[in-house]
mmCIF file of the N, C-alpha and C atoms, coordinates in Angstrom:
data_MODEL
# 
_entry.id   MODEL 
# 
loop_
_atom_site.group_PDB 
_atom_site.id 
_atom_site.type_symbol 
_atom_site.label_atom_id 
_atom_site.label_alt_id 
_atom_site.label_comp_id 
_atom_site.label_asym_id 
_atom_site.label_entity_id 
_atom_site.label_seq_id 
_atom_site.pdbx_PDB_ins_code 
_atom_site.Cartn_x 
_atom_site.Cartn_y 
_atom_site.Cartn_z 
_atom_site.occupancy 
_atom_site.B_iso_or_equiv 
_atom_site.pdbx_formal_charge 
_atom_site.auth_seq_id 
_atom_site.auth_comp_id 
_atom_site.auth_asym_id 
_atom_site.auth_atom_id 
_atom_site.pdbx_PDB_model_num 
ATOM 1   N N  . MET A 1 1  ? -8.342  10.374 6.477   1.00 0.00 ? 1  MET A N  1 
ATOM 2   C CA . MET A 1 1  ? -9.764  10.600 6.335   1.00 0.00 ? 1  MET A CA 1 
ATOM 3   C C  . MET A 1 1  ? -10.519 9.497  7.067   1.00 0.00 ? 1  MET A C  1 
ATOM 4   N N  . ALA A 1 2  ? -11.576 9.852  7.719   1.00 0.00 ? 2  ALA A N  1 
ATOM 5   C CA . ALA A 1 2  ? -12.439 8.887  8.384   1.00 0.00 ? 2  ALA A CA 1 
ATOM 6   C C  . ALA A 1 2  ? -13.290 8.162  7.345   1.00 0.00 ? 2  ALA A C  1 
ATOM 7   N N  . ALA A 1 3  ? -14.037 7.197  7.824   1.00 0.00 ? 3  ALA A N  1 
ATOM 8   C CA . ALA A 1 3  ? -14.916 6.438  6.929   1.00 0.00 ? 3  ALA A CA 1 
ATOM 9   C C  . ALA A 1 3  ? -15.842 7.385  6.176   1.00 0.00 ? 3  ALA A C  1 
ATOM 10  N N  . GLY A 1 4  ? -16.153 7.022  4.938   1.00 0.00 ? 4  GLY A N  1 
ATOM 11  C CA . GLY A 1 4  ? -17.021 7.864  4.131   1.00 0.00 ? 4  GLY A CA 1 
ATOM 12  C C  . GLY A 1 4  ? -17.622 7.095  2.974   1.00 0.00 ? 4  GLY A C  1 
ATOM 13  N N  . VAL A 1 5  ? -18.478 7.777  2.249   1.00 0.00 ? 5  VAL A N  1 
ATOM 14  C CA . VAL A 1 5  ? -19.142 7.183  1.091   1.00 0.00 ? 5  VAL A CA 1 
ATOM 15  C C  . VAL A 1 5  ? -18.873 8.060  -0.122  1.00 0.00 ? 5  VAL A C  1 
ATOM 16  N N  . ALA A 1 6  ? -18.385 7.443  -1.174  1.00 0.00 ? 6  ALA A N  1 
ATOM 17  C CA . ALA A 1 6  ? -18.198 8.145  -2.444  1.00 0.00 ? 6  ALA A CA 1 
ATOM 18  C C  . ALA A 1 6  ? -19.499 8.039  -3.228  1.00 0.00 ? 6  ALA A C  1 
ATOM 19  N N  . HIS A 1 7  ? -20.026 9.169  -3.663  1.00 0.00 ? 7  HIS A N  1 
ATOM 20  C CA . HIS A 1 7  ? -21.222 9.232  -4.505  1.00 0.00 ? 7  HIS A CA 1 
ATOM 21  C C  . HIS A 1 7  ? -20.759 9.679  -5.887  1.00 0.00 ? 7  HIS A C  1 
ATOM 22  N N  . ILE A 1 8  ? -20.836 8.785  -6.847  1.00 0.00 ? 8  ILE A N  1 
ATOM 23  C CA . ILE A 1 8  ? -20.372 9.096  -8.190  1.00 0.00 ? 8  ILE A CA 1 
ATOM 24  C C  . ILE A 1 8  ? -21.585 9.198  -9.111  1.00 0.00 ? 8  ILE A C  1 
ATOM 25  N N  . PRO A 1 9  ? -21.877 10.388 -9.597  1.00 0.00 ? 9  PRO A N  1 
ATOM 26  C CA . PRO A 1 9  ? -22.978 10.517 -10.551 1.00 0.00 ? 9  PRO A CA 1 
ATOM 27  C C  . PRO A 1 9  ? -22.464 10.181 -11.952 1.00 0.00 ? 9  PRO A C  1 
ATOM 28  N N  . TRP A 1 10 ? -23.174 9.323  -12.633 1.00 0.00 ? 10 TRP A N  1 
ATOM 29  C CA . TRP A 1 10 ? -22.837 8.948  -14.010 1.00 0.00 ? 10 TRP A CA 1 
ATOM 30  C C  . TRP A 1 10 ? -24.007 9.317  -14.904 1.00 0.00 ? 10 TRP A C  1 
ATOM 31  N N  . TYR A 1 11 ? -23.704 9.630  -16.138 1.00 0.00 ? 11 TYR A N  1 
ATOM 32  C CA . TYR A 1 11 ? -24.760 9.885  -17.108 1.00 0.00 ? 11 TYR A CA 1 
ATOM 33  C C  . TYR A 1 11 ? -24.363 9.230  -18.423 1.00 0.00 ? 11 TYR A C  1 
ATOM 34  N N  . ALA A 1 12 ? -25.180 8.329  -18.892 1.00 0.00 ? 12 ALA A N  1 
ATOM 35  C CA . ALA A 1 12 ? -24.918 7.621  -20.142 1.00 0.00 ? 12 ALA A CA 1 
ATOM 36  C C  . ALA A 1 12 ? -25.477 8.423  -21.313 1.00 0.00 ? 12 ALA A C  1 
ATOM 37  N N  . THR A 1 13 ? -24.898 8.235  -22.467 1.00 0.00 ? 13 THR A N  1 
ATOM 38  C CA . THR A 1 13 ? -25.414 8.902  -23.651 1.00 0.00 ? 13 THR A CA 1 
ATOM 39  C C  . THR A 1 13 ? -26.640 8.155  -24.181 1.00 0.00 ? 13 THR A C  1 
ATOM 40  N N  . VAL A 1 14 ? -27.384 8.816  -25.003 1.00 0.00 ? 14 VAL A N  1 
ATOM 41  C CA . VAL A 1 14 ? -28.617 8.248  -25.554 1.00 0.00 ? 14 VAL A CA 1 
ATOM 42  C C  . VAL A 1 14 ? -28.320 6.908  -26.235 1.00 0.00 ? 14 VAL A C  1 
ATOM 43  N N  . PHE A 1 15 ? -29.201 5.954  -26.052 1.00 0.00 ? 15 PHE A N  1 
ATOM 44  C CA . PHE A 1 15 ? -29.143 4.610  -26.633 1.00 0.00 ? 15 PHE A CA 1 
ATOM 45  C C  . PHE A 1 15 ? -28.061 3.720  -26.026 1.00 0.00 ? 15 PHE A C  1 
ATOM 46  N N  . ARG A 1 16 ? -27.364 4.204  -24.997 1.00 0.00 ? 16 ARG A N  1 
ATOM 47  C CA . ARG A 1 16 ? -26.332 3.378  -24.377 1.00 0.00 ? 16 ARG A CA 1 
ATOM 48  C C  . ARG A 1 16 ? -26.604 3.117  -22.902 1.00 0.00 ? 16 ARG A C  1 
ATOM 49  N N  . GLY A 1 17 ? -27.766 3.458  -22.421 1.00 0.00 ? 17 GLY A N  1 
ATOM 50  C CA . GLY A 1 17 ? -28.096 3.297  -21.011 1.00 0.00 ? 17 GLY A CA 1 
ATOM 51  C C  . GLY A 1 17 ? -27.972 1.878  -20.519 1.00 0.00 ? 17 GLY A C  1 
ATOM 52  N N  . ASP A 1 18 ? -28.507 0.921  -21.279 1.00 0.00 ? 18 ASP A N  1 
ATOM 53  C CA . ASP A 1 18 ? -28.458 -0.473 -20.850 1.00 0.00 ? 18 ASP A CA 1 
ATOM 54  C C  . ASP A 1 18 ? -27.033 -1.017 -20.871 1.00 0.00 ? 18 ASP A C  1 
ATOM 55  N N  . GLU A 1 19 ? -26.256 -0.642 -21.871 1.00 0.00 ? 19 GLU A N  1 
ATOM 56  C CA . GLU A 1 19 ? -24.855 -1.070 -21.942 1.00 0.00 ? 19 GLU A CA 1 
ATOM 57  C C  . GLU A 1 19 ? -24.062 -0.488 -20.773 1.00 0.00 ? 19 GLU A C  1 
ATOM 58  N N  . PHE A 1 20 ? -24.318 0.765  -20.455 1.00 0.00 ? 20 PHE A N  1 
ATOM 59  C CA . PHE A 1 20 ? -23.617 1.403  -19.351 1.00 0.00 ? 20 PHE A CA 1 
ATOM 60  C C  . PHE A 1 20 ? -24.005 0.765  -18.028 1.00 0.00 ? 20 PHE A C  1 
ATOM 61  N N  . ALA A 1 21 ? -25.284 0.458  -17.855 1.00 0.00 ? 21 ALA A N  1 
ATOM 62  C CA . ALA A 1 21 ? -25.747 -0.207 -16.629 1.00 0.00 ? 21 ALA A CA 1 
ATOM 63  C C  . ALA A 1 21 ? -25.033 -1.544 -16.448 1.00 0.00 ? 21 ALA A C  1 
ATOM 64  N N  . ALA A 1 22 ? -24.898 -2.306 -17.517 1.00 0.00 ? 22 ALA A N  1 
ATOM 65  C CA . ALA A 1 22 ? -24.208 -3.597 -17.446 1.00 0.00 ? 22 ALA A CA 1 
ATOM 66  C C  . ALA A 1 22 ? -22.737 -3.408 -17.082 1.00 0.00 ? 22 ALA A C  1 
ATOM 67  N N  . ALA A 1 23 ? -22.104 -2.392 -17.647 1.00 0.00 ? 23 ALA A N  1 
ATOM 68  C CA . ALA A 1 23 ? -20.693 -2.128 -17.339 1.00 0.00 ? 23 ALA A CA 1 
ATOM 69  C C  . ALA A 1 23 ? -20.517 -1.725 -15.871 1.00 0.00 ? 23 ALA A C  1 
ATOM 70  N N  . LEU A 1 24 ? -21.415 -0.899 -15.340 1.00 0.00 ? 24 LEU A N  1 
ATOM 71  C CA . LEU A 1 24 ? -21.333 -0.511 -13.930 1.00 0.00 ? 24 LEU A CA 1 
ATOM 72  C C  . LEU A 1 24 ? -21.530 -1.709 -13.014 1.00 0.00 ? 24 LEU A C  1 
ATOM 73  N N  . GLU A 1 25 ? -22.469 -2.566 -13.346 1.00 0.00 ? 25 GLU A N  1 
ATOM 74  C CA . GLU A 1 25 ? -22.707 -3.753 -12.523 1.00 0.00 ? 25 GLU A CA 1 
ATOM 75  C C  . GLU A 1 25 ? -21.498 -4.698 -12.541 1.00 0.00 ? 25 GLU A C  1 
ATOM 76  N N  . GLU A 1 26 ? -20.731 -4.652 -13.603 1.00 0.00 ? 26 GLU A N  1 
ATOM 77  C CA . GLU A 1 26 ? -19.531 -5.477 -13.698 1.00 0.00 ? 26 GLU A CA 1 
ATOM 78  C C  . GLU A 1 26 ? -18.382 -4.903 -12.874 1.00 0.00 ? 26 GLU A C  1 
ATOM 79  N N  . VAL A 1 27 ? -18.200 -3.600 -12.933 1.00 0.00 ? 27 VAL A N  1 
ATOM 80  C CA . VAL A 1 27 ? -17.055 -2.981 -12.268 1.00 0.00 ? 27 VAL A CA 1 
ATOM 81  C C  . VAL A 1 27 ? -17.320 -2.660 -10.792 1.00 0.00 ? 27 VAL A C  1 
ATOM 82  N N  . ALA A 1 28 ? -18.550 -2.408 -10.408 1.00 0.00 ? 28 ALA A N  1 
ATOM 83  C CA . ALA A 1 28 ? -18.864 -1.994 -9.039  1.00 0.00 ? 28 ALA A CA 1 
ATOM 84  C C  . ALA A 1 28 ? -18.392 -2.982 -7.967  1.00 0.00 ? 28 ALA A C  1 
ATOM 85  N N  . PRO A 1 29 ? -18.608 -4.290 -8.121  1.00 0.00 ? 29 PRO A N  1 
ATOM 86  C CA . PRO A 1 29 ? -18.172 -5.218 -7.073  1.00 0.00 ? 29 PRO A CA 1 
ATOM 87  C C  . PRO A 1 29 ? -16.652 -5.282 -6.888  1.00 0.00 ? 29 PRO A C  1 
ATOM 88  N N  . ILE A 1 30 ? -15.904 -4.844 -7.870  1.00 0.00 ? 30 ILE A N  1 
ATOM 89  C CA . ILE A 1 30 ? -14.444 -4.867 -7.780  1.00 0.00 ? 30 ILE A CA 1 
ATOM 90  C C  . ILE A 1 30 ? -13.952 -3.969 -6.648  1.00 0.00 ? 30 ILE A C  1 
ATOM 91  N N  . ALA A 1 31 ? -14.760 -2.991 -6.257  1.00 0.00 ? 31 ALA A N  1 
ATOM 92  C CA . ALA A 1 31 ? -14.376 -2.087 -5.171  1.00 0.00 ? 31 ALA A CA 1 
ATOM 93  C C  . ALA A 1 31 ? -14.052 -2.856 -3.893  1.00 0.00 ? 31 ALA A C  1 
ATOM 94  N N  . ARG A 1 32 ? -14.699 -3.976 -3.683  1.00 0.00 ? 32 ARG A N  1 
ATOM 95  C CA . ARG A 1 32 ? -14.422 -4.775 -2.472  1.00 0.00 ? 32 ARG A CA 1 
ATOM 96  C C  . ARG A 1 32 ? -12.983 -5.277 -2.443  1.00 0.00 ? 32 ARG A C  1 
ATOM 97  N N  . HIS A 1 33 ? -12.392 -5.512 -3.606  1.00 0.00 ? 33 HIS A N  1 
ATOM 98  C CA . HIS A 1 33 ? -10.994 -5.936 -3.672  1.00 0.00 ? 33 HIS A CA 1 
ATOM 99  C C  . HIS A 1 33 ? -10.059 -4.831 -3.196  1.00 0.00 ? 33 HIS A C  1 
ATOM 100 N N  . TYR A 1 34 ? -10.557 -3.604 -3.186  1.00 0.00 ? 34 TYR A N  1 
ATOM 101 C CA . TYR A 1 34 ? -9.766  -2.453 -2.758  1.00 0.00 ? 34 TYR A CA 1 
ATOM 102 C C  . TYR A 1 34 ? -10.138 -1.993 -1.347  1.00 0.00 ? 34 TYR A C  1 
ATOM 103 N N  . GLY A 1 35 ? -10.946 -2.758 -0.648  1.00 0.00 ? 35 GLY A N  1 
ATOM 104 C CA . GLY A 1 35 ? -11.276 -2.435 0.734   1.00 0.00 ? 35 GLY A CA 1 
ATOM 105 C C  . GLY A 1 35 ? -12.618 -1.781 0.970   1.00 0.00 ? 35 GLY A C  1 
ATOM 106 N N  . ALA A 1 36 ? -13.459 -1.679 -0.047  1.00 0.00 ? 36 ALA A N  1 
ATOM 107 C CA . ALA A 1 36 ? -14.795 -1.092 0.146   1.00 0.00 ? 36 ALA A CA 1 
ATOM 108 C C  . ALA A 1 36 ? -15.608 -1.983 1.081   1.00 0.00 ? 36 ALA A C  1 
ATOM 109 N N  . THR A 1 37 ? -16.412 -1.370 1.915   1.00 0.00 ? 37 THR A N  1 
ATOM 110 C CA . THR A 1 37 ? -17.253 -2.137 2.831   1.00 0.00 ? 37 THR A CA 1 
ATOM 111 C C  . THR A 1 37 ? -18.628 -2.421 2.234   1.00 0.00 ? 37 THR A C  1 
ATOM 112 N N  . SER A 1 38 ? -19.052 -1.592 1.263   1.00 0.00 ? 38 SER A N  1 
ATOM 113 C CA . SER A 1 38 ? -20.304 -1.850 0.549   1.00 0.00 ? 38 SER A CA 1 
ATOM 114 C C  . SER A 1 38 ? -20.333 -1.002 -0.713  1.00 0.00 ? 38 SER A C  1 
ATOM 115 N N  . TRP A 1 39 ? -21.232 -1.347 -1.612  1.00 0.00 ? 39 TRP A N  1 
ATOM 116 C CA . TRP A 1 39 ? -21.389 -0.605 -2.855  1.00 0.00 ? 39 TRP A CA 1 
ATOM 117 C C  . TRP A 1 39 ? -22.817 -0.776 -3.349  1.00 0.00 ? 39 TRP A C  1 
ATOM 118 N N  . SER A 1 40 ? -23.255 0.164  -4.164  1.00 0.00 ? 40 SER A N  1 
ATOM 119 C CA . SER A 1 40 ? -24.551 0.027  -4.825  1.00 0.00 ? 40 SER A CA 1 
ATOM 120 C C  . SER A 1 40 ? -24.554 0.871  -6.092  1.00 0.00 ? 40 SER A C  1 
ATOM 121 N N  . VAL A 1 41 ? -25.370 0.449  -7.042  1.00 0.00 ? 41 VAL A N  1 
ATOM 122 C CA . VAL A 1 41 ? -25.582 1.197  -8.274  1.00 0.00 ? 41 VAL A CA 1 
ATOM 123 C C  . VAL A 1 41 ? -27.088 1.392  -8.413  1.00 0.00 ? 41 VAL A C  1 
ATOM 124 N N  . GLN A 1 42 ? -27.500 2.632  -8.574  1.00 0.00 ? 42 GLN A N  1 
ATOM 125 C CA . GLN A 1 42 ? -28.916 2.935  -8.723  1.00 0.00 ? 42 GLN A CA 1 
ATOM 126 C C  . GLN A 1 42 ? -29.136 3.646  -10.046 1.00 0.00 ? 42 GLN A C  1 
ATOM 127 N N  . ARG A 1 43 ? -30.220 3.273  -10.701 1.00 0.00 ? 43 ARG A N  1 
ATOM 128 C CA . ARG A 1 43 ? -30.605 3.906  -11.969 1.00 0.00 ? 43 ARG A CA 1 
ATOM 129 C C  . ARG A 1 43 ? -31.861 4.717  -11.719 1.00 0.00 ? 43 ARG A C  1 
ATOM 130 N N  . SER A 1 44 ? -31.857 5.928  -12.199 1.00 0.00 ? 44 SER A N  1 
ATOM 131 C CA . SER A 1 44 ? -32.991 6.818  -11.985 1.00 0.00 ? 44 SER A CA 1 
ATOM 132 C C  . SER A 1 44 ? -34.249 6.281  -12.663 1.00 0.00 ? 44 SER A C  1 
ATOM 133 N N  . ALA A 1 45 ? -35.363 6.362  -11.969 1.00 0.00 ? 45 ALA A N  1 
ATOM 134 C CA . ALA A 1 45 ? -36.645 5.965  -12.548 1.00 0.00 ? 45 ALA A CA 1 
ATOM 135 C C  . ALA A 1 45 ? -37.184 7.056  -13.484 1.00 0.00 ? 45 ALA A C  1 
ATOM 136 N N  . GLU A 1 46 ? -36.728 8.282  -13.276 1.00 0.00 ? 46 GLU A N  1 
ATOM 137 C CA . GLU A 1 46 ? -37.207 9.404  -14.078 1.00 0.00 ? 46 GLU A CA 1 
ATOM 138 C C  . GLU A 1 46 ? -36.358 9.650  -15.319 1.00 0.00 ? 46 GLU A C  1 
ATOM 139 N N  . ASP A 1 47 ? -35.090 9.263  -15.276 1.00 0.00 ? 47 ASP A N  1 
ATOM 140 C CA . ASP A 1 47 ? -34.169 9.491  -16.384 1.00 0.00 ? 47 ASP A CA 1 
ATOM 141 C C  . ASP A 1 47 ? -33.324 8.231  -16.545 1.00 0.00 ? 47 ASP A C  1 
ATOM 142 N N  . ALA A 1 48 ? -33.634 7.423  -17.528 1.00 0.00 ? 48 ALA A N  1 
ATOM 143 C CA . ALA A 1 48 ? -33.004 6.111  -17.699 1.00 0.00 ? 48 ALA A CA 1 
ATOM 144 C C  . ALA A 1 48 ? -31.509 6.188  -17.979 1.00 0.00 ? 48 ALA A C  1 
ATOM 145 N N  . TYR A 1 49 ? -30.990 7.370  -18.225 1.00 0.00 ? 49 TYR A N  1 
ATOM 146 C CA . TYR A 1 49 ? -29.563 7.520  -18.524 1.00 0.00 ? 49 TYR A CA 1 
ATOM 147 C C  . TYR A 1 49 ? -28.771 8.048  -17.330 1.00 0.00 ? 49 TYR A C  1 
ATOM 148 N N  . GLN A 1 50 ? -29.442 8.267  -16.214 1.00 0.00 ? 50 GLN A N  1 
ATOM 149 C CA . GLN A 1 50 ? -28.797 8.802  -15.023 1.00 0.00 ? 50 GLN A CA 1 
ATOM 150 C C  . GLN A 1 50 ? -28.585 7.681  -14.002 1.00 0.00 ? 50 GLN A C  1 
ATOM 151 N N  . PHE A 1 51 ? -27.352 7.598  -13.484 1.00 0.00 ? 51 PHE A N  1 
ATOM 152 C CA . PHE A 1 51 ? -26.974 6.558  -12.526 1.00 0.00 ? 51 PHE A CA 1 
ATOM 153 C C  . PHE A 1 51 ? -26.280 7.193  -11.333 1.00 0.00 ? 51 PHE A C  1 
ATOM 154 N N  . ARG A 1 52 ? -26.365 6.539  -10.187 1.00 0.00 ? 52 ARG A N  1 
ATOM 155 C CA . ARG A 1 52 ? -25.613 6.924  -8.998  1.00 0.00 ? 52 ARG A CA 1 
ATOM 156 C C  . ARG A 1 52 ? -24.902 5.676  -8.495  1.00 0.00 ? 52 ARG A C  1 
ATOM 157 N N  . HIS A 1 53 ? -23.599 5.794  -8.367  1.00 0.00 ? 53 HIS A N  1 
ATOM 158 C CA . HIS A 1 53 ? -22.731 4.706  -7.912  1.00 0.00 ? 53 HIS A CA 1 
ATOM 159 C C  . HIS A 1 53 ? -22.220 5.121  -6.535  1.00 0.00 ? 53 HIS A C  1 
ATOM 160 N N  . MET A 1 54 ? -22.534 4.336  -5.505  1.00 0.00 ? 54 MET A N  1 
ATOM 161 C CA . MET A 1 54 ? -22.126 4.659  -4.142  1.00 0.00 ? 54 MET A CA 1 
ATOM 162 C C  . MET A 1 54 ? -21.233 3.551  -3.606  1.00 0.00 ? 54 MET A C  1 
ATOM 163 N N  . ILE A 1 55 ? -20.135 3.966  -2.985  1.00 0.00 ? 55 ILE A N  1 
ATOM 164 C CA . ILE A 1 55 ? -19.184 3.012  -2.431  1.00 0.00 ? 55 ILE A CA 1 
ATOM 165 C C  . ILE A 1 55 ? -18.765 3.499  -1.050  1.00 0.00 ? 55 ILE A C  1 
ATOM 166 N N  . SER A 1 56 ? -18.839 2.615  -0.058  1.00 0.00 ? 56 SER A N  1 
ATOM 167 C CA . SER A 1 56 ? -18.434 2.954  1.312   1.00 0.00 ? 56 SER A CA 1 
ATOM 168 C C  . SER A 1 56 ? -16.991 2.513  1.544   1.00 0.00 ? 56 SER A C  1 
ATOM 169 N N  . TRP A 1 57 ? -16.233 3.390  2.191   1.00 0.00 ? 57 TRP A N  1 
ATOM 170 C CA . TRP A 1 57 ? -14.811 3.149  2.449   1.00 0.00 ? 57 TRP A CA 1 
ATOM 171 C C  . TRP A 1 57 ? -14.475 3.466  3.895   1.00 0.00 ? 57 TRP A C  1 
ATOM 172 N N  . ASN A 1 58 ? -13.497 2.746  4.430   1.00 0.00 ? 58 ASN A N  1 
ATOM 173 C CA . ASN A 1 58 ? -12.954 3.074  5.743   1.00 0.00 ? 58 ASN A CA 1 
ATOM 174 C C  . ASN A 1 58 ? -11.745 3.993  5.616   1.00 0.00 ? 58 ASN A C  1 
ATOM 175 N N  . GLU A 1 59 ? -11.064 3.923  4.488   1.00 0.00 ? 59 GLU A N  1 
ATOM 176 C CA . GLU A 1 59 ? -9.850  4.705  4.286   1.00 0.00 ? 59 GLU A CA 1 
ATOM 177 C C  . GLU A 1 59 ? -9.871  5.408  2.929   1.00 0.00 ? 59 GLU A C  1 
ATOM 178 N N  . LYS A 1 60 ? -9.508  6.672  2.913   1.00 0.00 ? 60 LYS A N  1 
ATOM 179 C CA . LYS A 1 60 ? -9.456  7.427  1.671   1.00 0.00 ? 60 LYS A CA 1 
ATOM 180 C C  . LYS A 1 60 ? -8.438  6.812  0.707   1.00 0.00 ? 60 LYS A C  1 
ATOM 181 N N  . ALA A 1 61 ? -7.347  6.291  1.234   1.00 0.00 ? 61 ALA A N  1 
ATOM 182 C CA . ALA A 1 61 ? -6.311  5.693  0.381   1.00 0.00 ? 61 ALA A CA 1 
ATOM 183 C C  . ALA A 1 61 ? -6.877  4.521  -0.425  1.00 0.00 ? 61 ALA A C  1 
ATOM 184 N N  . ASP A 1 62 ? -7.791  3.744  0.170   1.00 0.00 ? 62 ASP A N  1 
ATOM 185 C CA . ASP A 1 62 ? -8.409  2.625  -0.551  1.00 0.00 ? 62 ASP A CA 1 
ATOM 186 C C  . ASP A 1 62 ? -9.248  3.142  -1.724  1.00 0.00 ? 62 ASP A C  1 
ATOM 187 N N  . TRP A 1 63 ? -9.993  4.221  -1.489  1.00 0.00 ? 63 TRP A N  1 
ATOM 188 C CA . TRP A 1 63 ? -10.783 4.845  -2.555  1.00 0.00 ? 63 TRP A CA 1 
ATOM 189 C C  . TRP A 1 63 ? -9.868  5.268  -3.697  1.00 0.00 ? 63 TRP A C  1 
ATOM 190 N N  . GLU A 1 64 ? -8.766  5.926  -3.366  1.00 0.00 ? 64 GLU A N  1 
ATOM 191 C CA . GLU A 1 64 ? -7.855  6.412  -4.398  1.00 0.00 ? 64 GLU A CA 1 
ATOM 192 C C  . GLU A 1 64 ? -7.236  5.267  -5.195  1.00 0.00 ? 64 GLU A C  1 
ATOM 193 N N  . LEU A 1 65 ? -6.917  4.168  -4.516  1.00 0.00 ? 65 LEU A N  1 
ATOM 194 C CA . LEU A 1 65 ? -6.391  2.997  -5.230  1.00 0.00 ? 65 LEU A CA 1 
ATOM 195 C C  . LEU A 1 65 ? -7.423  2.446  -6.207  1.00 0.00 ? 65 LEU A C  1 
ATOM 196 N N  . PHE A 1 66 ? -8.680  2.369  -5.766  1.00 0.00 ? 66 PHE A N  1 
ATOM 197 C CA . PHE A 1 66 ? -9.754  1.878  -6.637  1.00 0.00 ? 66 PHE A CA 1 
ATOM 198 C C  . PHE A 1 66 ? -9.963  2.815  -7.821  1.00 0.00 ? 66 PHE A C  1 
ATOM 199 N N  . TRP A 1 67 ? -10.127 4.110  -7.539  1.00 0.00 ? 67 TRP A N  1 
ATOM 200 C CA . TRP A 1 67 ? -10.454 5.073  -8.586  1.00 0.00 ? 67 TRP A CA 1 
ATOM 201 C C  . TRP A 1 67 ? -9.349  5.173  -9.630  1.00 0.00 ? 67 TRP A C  1 
ATOM 202 N N  . ASN A 1 68 ? -8.119  5.028  -9.206  1.00 0.00 ? 68 ASN A N  1 
ATOM 203 C CA . ASN A 1 68 ? -6.986  5.107  -10.125 1.00 0.00 ? 68 ASN A CA 1 
ATOM 204 C C  . ASN A 1 68 ? -6.526  3.743  -10.617 1.00 0.00 ? 68 ASN A C  1 
ATOM 205 N N  . GLY A 1 69 ? -7.220  2.684  -10.222 1.00 0.00 ? 69 GLY A N  1 
ATOM 206 C CA . GLY A 1 69 ? -6.861  1.330  -10.608 1.00 0.00 ? 69 GLY A CA 1 
ATOM 207 C C  . GLY A 1 69 ? -7.171  1.020  -12.064 1.00 0.00 ? 69 GLY A C  1 
ATOM 208 N N  . ALA A 1 70 ? -6.629  -0.088 -12.507 1.00 0.00 ? 70 ALA A N  1 
ATOM 209 C CA . ALA A 1 70 ? -6.770  -0.504 -13.912 1.00 0.00 ? 70 ALA A CA 1 
ATOM 210 C C  . ALA A 1 70 ? -8.231  -0.680 -14.336 1.00 0.00 ? 70 ALA A C  1 
ATOM 211 N N  . GLU A 1 71 ? -9.074  -1.154 -13.431 1.00 0.00 ? 71 GLU A N  1 
ATOM 212 C CA . GLU A 1 71 ? -10.466 -1.420 -13.778 1.00 0.00 ? 71 GLU A CA 1 
ATOM 213 C C  . GLU A 1 71 ? -11.242 -0.142 -14.111 1.00 0.00 ? 71 GLU A C  1 
ATOM 214 N N  . MET A 1 72 ? -10.860 0.977  -13.487 1.00 0.00 ? 72 MET A N  1 
ATOM 215 C CA . MET A 1 72 ? -11.583 2.231  -13.697 1.00 0.00 ? 72 MET A CA 1 
ATOM 216 C C  . MET A 1 72 ? -10.967 3.091  -14.797 1.00 0.00 ? 72 MET A C  1 
ATOM 217 N N  . GLN A 1 73 ? -9.878  2.642  -15.361 1.00 0.00 ? 73 GLN A N  1 
ATOM 218 C CA . GLN A 1 73 ? -9.223  3.433  -16.413 1.00 0.00 ? 73 GLN A CA 1 
ATOM 219 C C  . GLN A 1 73 ? -9.857  3.195  -17.720 1.00 0.00 ? 73 GLN A C  1 
# 
């Protein structure tokens, strides 16, 4: 696979939005250890429980290692 961006939509349950945001901010930078070239986490301004996690990869295999890695389990 050529370079690409994984767009992961997340949705937190009621009353857990802030906790989920903190957890995403903790785990998102770990993608660089798996070869990600960049990452970002965005929280919707219209729905405080909706998040978008984007990670850029050069290789699909790196994405699969990250997604199936211990940090994401």
